[in-house]
N, C-alpha and C positions, 0 to 999 in steps of 0.2 A: 150789411149798412151803409147809411149812403157819405163817402168821404167830406170833408168839411170846403175842401177844393172846388175850385167851379174854373172858370175860361179867362176870371180877371188874376185868379191865386194860384191854381197849379202849376208845379214844376217843370221845368223845359228837362223832360227825359231822355236819353241818347242809347240806342242798343246794336251793338255791333251784329252785322247779319252775317251766313254764311258767305256772300256773294262778296264780302270784304266792305260793306258800305256801315257807317256807322248814323241811324237814323234818328232825326230829331222828332220829339211826340210827345204830347202830354196825353194825362191817361188820370181819370174822373168820373164821378159820379157813384149809383148803388149798385153794391155788390154783396153776392153771399145768397141772393135769393134765384128765384128759377130766370129771371129777365136775360139773353142772351145779350154779349157785348154789342157793340156799335160800332164798327169802325168807320170813318167819315172821309171821306178822299173828295181834294179842295178844287176851286175851279183856276182857269187860266193865270198864271202869273202872282199865286198867292200863296201863302206861308199859315204859320198855325195861328196869327193874329188874325188872321182874314175871317175865320169864324166869329158869327153873332154871339155875343156872349147870354143875350136874350133866347136862342133858339139852342145854346148847344147845353146852357143851362137847366132849359125847361126837359131836353130830355134825357138830362143826366138824374133825374129825379125817382125815373123809373129805372134805368139801367145803368151800365158802364157807357159810358163813350172814351174812345181812342181816336186822336187827331195826329195826324202823321204827316212830315213832308217826307215826299217822295224822293228818289234816287237823285242830287242832286240841286236838289230847292231847299233854297235859304239854309236852315242850319244842318241841313243833312248834308253828309262828305259822299263825291262820287261826280260825274259830267250826266246833266241832264238828258236821257234819252230822246230822241225827236217822232220817237212812232209811238202810241196807245199800248199797241202790245209790247213791247220793251217796259216801256210803265208798269203794265200789269203784273210781269215778271218782278219791277222791282216792289211792287205792293204784295206778291207774294213773299217774297222773300223776307220782308218784313214782318207780315205777322208769322211764319215758322220762327222765327227769331224770338218772338213772342210766346211760343209755342200755345199759339190760339187754337185749338180743334174745331167749334163751328161756331158760327158769328154772324151778325146781319151788318150786313154793308147798306149807307148812306152816300151816294157821290153826286155832284154838285160840277153840273156842265161837262169841263173836262173830267174831270172828277169821276162823271157818271159814264164817260168812255170808259173811261177806267175801270168801272164799277161792272157794266157788261161784260167788258173782257176775262175780268176778275172770273165772274161768277161761269163764265166757258170754260174756263180751262178748269176752276178748281168747285166743279158744282158740287161736291160732295160734301164742303166747309159751309159755303155758303146758305141758310137759313132762308131769310128774307132780304128783299131788295125793295130800295126806297132811289127811285132813278126823278132827281129835279133837276128843272131848266136843261134839261138835254136832248140826245137823240142818237138815233141810232146810224153805224153806221153807213155811209150812202146815202144817209138820208136827203132832205130837202132844203135846198138854201145854205147848206152849212159849207160848203167849200173854201167860199173867203167870206169873209164878215164886210156887210153895205161899210160904205164908203164912212159914213158916218160913224162908223163903229169902229172902222180901222184906222182909221186918223189916230184916235185915241188910244188904241191900243197897244199899238208902235212908239209913243210917246215914250222917255225916257221915265217922266214920271206922271202919274195919271192924279190928277189933285181930286178936289171932294167934286169941285163942278162935274168933269171928265164922268166920273163916276157915278154919279146921277142921270147923268145923261144915257148912258148905255145899259144903267142895270134899273132906271126906274121911267114907270108911265111918265108922258110930259104934263099931266094932268097936277094942278099943284097939290089933292090929296095926294099923291104919288110919293110927290116930290117930298113933301112935308116929313113922309116917313121913313124916306129916305136920309135928309139931315138927322131925323133921329138916330137911325142905325150909325154912320159914320162917327155921331157922338159915342157911341155904345163903342164901338175897335178903338175910340181913344183911352179908353177908361184902363185898360192896361197899362200902370207907369212903369213899373221895375220889372225886369227878365224879359223883355218882350222876344221876339223870334231874330232871326238874323234876316234883312233883308235880300229879294229876291233880284237876282241880276238879270242883266238883259241878255245875257249866253242862254239863260233857263226861258224868259219870254221867248227868243227866238226860237228854241227849242220848240216848247207847248205850241207856238203858232203852225211850226214845220207837221207837228202831228195833228193837228185839229184839221189842217186844209186836207191833211192826207186821207185822216179818215171822212172827212168830210165830203171826197170827190163822189159826184153822184153815181150812183149803181143797185136799181133797183133790187141785183140779185141779193144784194149784200143783207137785205132785210131779212130773207130765207133761215139769217144765223138764230135770230128771234126766238124762232120754235126751239129751241135749244136748252132758253133759260127757264127752266119749268118752275121756280122758285115762285112764289106770292112777289108779286111787285106792286108799289105803289109808286104810279107816272103823275106829277105833278110839275104845274108850270102856272106863270101869270099867262093872262088871256092874248097877251102884243110882244112876247121875248122876241127883242132885234139881234140877238148875240146869237140866237141859237131857235130858229122860228118853232114857234108855238104847232106850227104844222106837226113837225117831227114827234111832239107827245102824244098827239093823236094816230099818228102811223107805229107808234109803239106800242099803244095801247092796242090797238088792231092785229098787232103781229106776235106780243107775247100769249104765252098759253092762258095766263094766269095771272091777268091785270087786270086793275083797277085806275080810274085815271081822275084827277083831281084838278080843276082850273080854277085859279082865284082871279076874282074882276077887280078890273083899274092895276094893274100889275105886271111888269117886265120882268125880265132876267132873273132877280135877285126878288123873287116872290116871299121865296122863304126867309130872308130878313125884312121884306115888308109886313108879313104878319107870322112873325117870329112865334106868339103864346099858340094861333088857331093854326099854325101849321106843326107845330111839335106838340099839340095834341093830336093830331089826326095822324101822325109818325107813332105815337106812343100807342093809339090805339089800333094803330096797323101790327105794332111790331107785338102788341100784347097778345094778338089772337093763336 
């Protein structure tokens, strides 16, 4: 059956894990069928409300979707860790608390770093992997954001215009889709998630920079991710350079690559229906 709830109406749930953290999450979509649940890890400085309703609701038509705030982020308790490995341990504690035995993962941006680490730590639990707008440890151009992005990333408040700058292409066609996305993010009026703090933002930035220290030897770790993996990005991502998607596709043993045109980091929110269809097709195999 498919629950009546979606991203705009699903309740904010909490669960306490063995690590003492009380995690905030949303859970909705089609249950009772053969489809594996999809656990989603979000980007830098984001909470449950940063997932595009058009995307996650389309994914939820075919499977159960689980969105979570990791340790110390927004509605979850604890102190936000500043390494990707610790974030992966936090995600592991969350799925253990939910008693999920086997599932798929969609990781976007920083969430994609966590998804890779999770798959390496718990390979027996991850069936398939979707890595969106992300890159491998030690990849290219990931140690520090380019100045245009960094100036925005460290602001106390990131407004709509700033989000358009770092998430979308400079073309009017891409920015128009970006404005539609920002409107969708505002549709949920009641029971929104707790805002993300600057302490969390700083911890995220440290984790991102540490993961991105250039080191080609780290690419060999990707060979251990045997799961079928969909690697996707926009054709001009200025946050996690698109070159890293090509790198991952070359080094992952069982990867397929999808690059979306006229798009930047948030290609999945620029093309929510198309990306959802690609993901549903990939996960349905």
